C-alpha positions, 0 to 999 in steps of 0.5 A: 975960771974954770975949764975943762982941765979941772973936771976929772979932778972935781969928780974924784973928789965929788966921788970920795965925798960920796963914799966912793960911788955915786949917781951922775945926777949926785956927782952934778949936784956936789959939783955944782955945790962946791964950784957955782962960781968957778962955773958961772965964770967960766965961760962957754964951759958954763953951758956944757960943764955937764957934757964934759964932765961926762966925757972926765968920767971916761977919760977917767975910766980910761986911766983906771981911775974909775971902774968900767960901768959896762956901757950902762950909763944908768949904773953909778960911777965908782972909784978905783981902789987907787982912787980912793986915798 
């Protein structure tokens, strides 16, 4: 069963598989395609995972794993260089 702590590594893996950058919708699609069963079995997280994924992205930006999007919700999320390896 997944919980919100799983989302940060899933976002990182999605971005790695997307060659370091991606739109939120592409990251969500990747997470769903690779973790559907875990999300379906996750209780309340099943209903909130996309919201929680955005918070995970913010935490990753705060920890310098993702580059800042400068307040724009439409920009791509991008891995910082240290997160690409």
